[in-house]
N, C-alpha and C positions, 0 to 999 in steps of 0.2 A: 366618433359621432354615432356610428351604428350601434354602439353599446349604451350610449347615454340616453338615446330616445326611448328604448324599451324600459330603461330604469326610471325615467321621468313618467312614462305611461303607467308603470307599475305603482309608483307613488301616488299618482292621480287616482288610480283604481282603489288603492288602500284608503285614501282620504274620503272618497265617495262612499265606499262600503262601510267605513268607520262611522259615517253619519247615519246611513239608512239600513245597513245590513242587520245589525242586532235588533232594532225595532221590528224589521220585517219578520225575522225568525220568531221573535216574541209573539207577534200577531198570529203566526201559524200555530205556535204552541197553545196559545189561548183558544184559538178556533178549534183545535183538535180536542183540548181538554173540555171545552164547553160541549162539543159534539158527543164525547164519551159520557159526560155527566147527564146529558139529555137524550141518550140513545133510545130510550123507551118511546120517544115520540118522533114524529116524522122530521121535525126541525133538527133534532140531534143527528139523524141520519144524513140530512142534507149538509149540515155543518161539517161532519166528519168527511163526507165525500169532497167538500170544497177544500178542506185541509189537505187531503191526499192529492188533489189536483194542484194545489199550491206547492206541495213538495216536488211534484214533477216539473212545474214551471220554474222553480228555483234551480233544480238539477239541470234543466235545459239551459237556463241563463248562464249558470256557472261554467258549463262545458263550452258553450259558445264564447263566453268571455275569455277563458283561458286559451282556447284554440286561436282566437283572434289576436290576443295580446302577445303570445309567444310563437304563433305559427306552428304549434306542436300537433302531433297526430292524436288528438283527443277524440275518441269515439263519440259520436253524437248521442244525445239522449233519445232513445226510441220508445215511443208509446206502444207497448205490446198489447194490442187490442185482443179481446176475447173472440174466439171463433164460434162461440155459442150463438144460437139464434132465438133462444127462449128468454124469459124474463130475468134470468141470471146473467145475461150478457154484461150489463153495467157493473154489478157487484164483482163479477169475475175479472173485468178489466181493472177495477180499482184494486183488487187483491193482487193482480199481477204487478201493478205499480209498486205496491207496498213491499212485495217480495223480491223486487229487483235490487240487488246489492249495489249496482252501479249508481242508482239514484241516491242512495244513502252516502256513498263516497263523495258524490258531488255536493250533497248537502253539508257533509263534514268540511269539505274544502271551502264552501261558502261561509260557514261558521268561523273557521280559523282565519279566513281572509278578513272577515268583519272584525274579529278580535284583534288581529294585527293592525287593522285600520283604526280601531279605538285607541291603540297606543301610538299610532302614527300621528294622530291629530295633535296631541300635546307636544310631541317631538317637533312638529312643524311650527307650533307656537313658540317653542324654545328657539328655533332658528329665527323666527320673527323677532324674538326678544333680544337675541344676540347681536343682530345687525345694528340697531340704534345704540346699544351699549358700546359696541366696538368703535363707533364713530363719535361717541360723546366727547372724547378728548379734544376734538377739533373746536369745540365751543369755548366760551369764556367763563362758564359757571364753575364754581368751586366744588359743588356736589351734584350728583345726578340721582334722580329717582328711578328705581328699577320699575319698568313698565309692569302693569297688572298687579303691583304690590305697593305698599306704603313705605317700603324700605328705601333709605337713601345711602349712597356710598360716595366716598371721595372720588372726584373725577379722575384721579390718577389710577384708581382701581377699575374704572369702567371698561377700558379696552381689554384688560385681562379677563374680566367677567364676561364680556361680550364674546371674546374668542372661545372661552370655555363653553359657554352656552351654545354658540354656533357649531363648534366641533361636536359636542354631545348630540345636538339635534340632527346634524347631518349624518354622523356615524350611526346613530340609532335608526334613522329613517332608512338609510341604505341597507343596514343589517336586516331590518324587517322586510324590505323589498326582496333581498336575496332569499331570506327564509320563506317568503311567500312563493317565490318561484320554485324552490326546491320542494316545498310541501305540496303545492297544487299539482305540479307535474308528477310527483311521486304518487299522488292519489288518483289522478285521472288518466295518465298515460300508461297503457299496459306495459308491463315489464317484458322484454324480449324473451327471456327464458320462460316466464310463465305462459306467454303467448305460444311459444313453440311447444311447450309441454301440453298445453290444451289442444293444439292442433294435432299433435301426435296421438293424444288420447282419443280424440274424435275420429282420427283415421283408423286406429285400432278397433274402435267400436264399429265403425263402418265396415271394415274388412270382416270382423267377426260376424256381423249381421248378414253380410253377403254369403259367407261360407255356411252359416247356419240355415239361411233361407234356401240355399241350393241343396243342402242335405235334407231338409224337410220336403222340398219339392220332389227329390229323388225317391224318398220314402213313400210319398203320396202316389207317385206314378207307379211304383212297384206294387203298392197295395191295390190300386185301381186295376192294374193289369192282372194281378193274381186273383182278385175277387170278382172281376167282371169279364173282361175280354178273354182271358185265358180259359176259364171253364166253358165259355160259349164256343170257342174254337175247338176245344176238345170234344164238345158235344157234336159239333158239325162233322168232325172227322169220324166219330162213331156212327153217326147217321148215314154218312156216305159209305162207310164200310159195310153196314147192315144192308143198305140198298144194293151194293155190288153183289153181296151174297144172295140176295133174293131176286135179282133181276131176271133170272131164268125161270125160277120156280113160282115166284109171286110178283109179276110185273106191276100189278096195281099197288101192292104194299110197298114195292121199291119206289114207285112214283110218289107215294105219300111221304116216304122218308126223304126223298130228294126235295119235295116241296118244303118240308119242314127245315131241311138244311139250308135251302135258299132263303127262307124267312129269317133263320138264325144268322145267316151271313149278312143280311141287310142290317139286322140289329147290331151285329158286331161292328159293321162299318160305321153305324151311327155312334156307337160307344167310342170307337177310335177317333172319330171326328171331334167328339166332345172332349176326349182326353188331349187331343192335339190342340184344341182351343184353350185348354188349361196351361199349355206350354207356350204357344204363340198365337196371338190374335191378329189375323190378317187385316180385318177391318180397322183395327187400331192404327196400323201403318198407312192404310189407304185413305181413310176418311177421318181419322182423329178420334179423340177420346169421347167427344159428344156423341158421335154415331155409334161407337162401340158400347157405351153405357146405355144408349137408347135401345140397342138390340138386346142387351141384358134385360132391360125393363119390359120389352115386348114379350120375352119368353117367361117372365115371372108369373107365377100363379097368384101372387098378391099384387094388388094395384100399386104401381110405383110412379111417383111424380118426380120427374127429372128437371131440375133448374140449373142449367149449365150456362155460364157466362165466361167463355174462354176466349180471350182476346188475342192469344198467340199460341203457336205450337211450342211445346217443350220438348226436351230430349226424349228419345225412345224409352230409356230406362225410367225416367220420371213418370211418363204416361203409363207405362206398363205397371209400375208399382201402384199407382193410384187406381188403375183399372182392376187389378186383382184384389185390392183392398175393398173396393165397392162390390165386386163379385162375391167375395167371401162374406161380407156383411149381409148381402141379400140371401145367400145360402143359409147363413145362421138364422136369419129372420124366418125363412121358410121352415127350417127344421125344429127350432127351439122356441122362438119368441111368441108364437100364437098371435102374430100381428095381423091386423086387417088393413094396414096402410103403411107405406114406406115412402120417405122423402129423401131424395138425393140432391145435394147442392154441390156444385163444382165452380171454383173461381180461380182465375189467375190473378195473383197479387203482385203489385209493384210498389213496395215501400220506398219512401224517399231516400233512405240511407242503407238499403239492404238489397241484395240481389233478388230478382223475381222468383216467385215460388208458385207451385200448383197445390191448391188446397181443396179438399173434398170432405163432406160430412154426410153420413148415412144415418138416418134416424127412423126408428119404427115405433109403433104404439103398442108394442107387446108387453109381456109380463116382466121383462128386465131380469136382473140377476146374472147376467153374463160375466164371466171372469176369464182372465188370461191364464190358461193352464200350460205348463211346459209341454211342448210338442203338439199342442193343439193348433187349430186353424188361426186363431187370433195371434198366438205366439209366433207362428210362421209368418204372418203378415207383418208383425212388428219387426221381425228380423229382415224381411224383404225391404220394408220401408227404410230401416236403419242402414241397409246396404247401399242405398242411394243418397244417404245423408239426411234423411227426413225423420219425422217423428210421428208416432201414432198415439192417440189418446182414446181411451175407452171410458165411457160414462154409462153405467147401467145399474141404477138403484133397483132394489127389489120392488116390483110393482110397475117398473118402467118409468119413462121410456128408455130405450137403449140407443146410444149415439156413438158412432165411431168417426173420429176425425183424423185425417192424414194431411201432412204438410211437408212437401218435398221441394228441394231447389229445382228450378226449371232446367238448369244447365247441368244437372247431375249426370 
């Protein structure tokens, strides 16, 4: 009985989609075709957008249908919204729908199911035809008219014809139901081997990103020590040595040298503090990302607007990666962008069918043209973000604006 019920449910699904599935897909095709043909006017854009949303709706329906029918681990259809905040947000969201191969696999599954359903309907009619024929011999008539036709057959042949029609209809319907199960599950349920390979590939990329980020951080620290603190400490040692040599013969000159060494030592302490802040941010651990980014904004020479809506604390690695991405973006805007204003947006996201993530976007009104160069600051950030399982996106057309977006898992 536990096998018959899913089989009957599958046949019911096929019959329903055989009646409405192909017309629905035809409507989407007509809508998309009309939208493309009239793309030069606003109506065409709206029709094309409606067709894309209809594709997502069908993909969502198909995945929910198969998951509910078979209890299979079908990943839900996820609407990957754009993280942009400008007028390209809606087109970018639609483009992400179109470029998602999972939606097209679900659409293909819906089409094949509708096609199977279109064949199931006449097979069910054949079953309905076979039953009265098989029972026709119980009557007293000498001939029997085959339903839905004008053909007449001797009553002696009716039971045989009925049984043949009944067997063909039942066998064909069951065959299509089995084919439907195999095809839909094959299209929509991830293969274990493919899933494991994808997870292994993602883990390799994550490990490579972490190693590369650590290497770039070490190189940056060595460069900052060599170019900044080390020469200053050497200068302090030289000044103190000169002061020691002059202290008996030129006390006033020795005092001036000591004062200069004292001032240089304060500057060296400041540089070391800034260098340590580039390695570990104490305020980030104590007060969270909002306070740490606000401190960055307060020290910025360019006005920075911070819009932080953080509903929960994420892991230390996730918050650190986002913090340094924001810090590097602000530094690049100061050095290269010629910007007059910077906006920082931070959000914690909780998708319905995905783990929570920490998202941030830094946008300036500068001249644009920023690129990710191997070994550069943005490249290091991308590796740091990849090391915690996140992604970094750079958008910087010539003429501006420049926008850097990061999205990392909260529990990384």
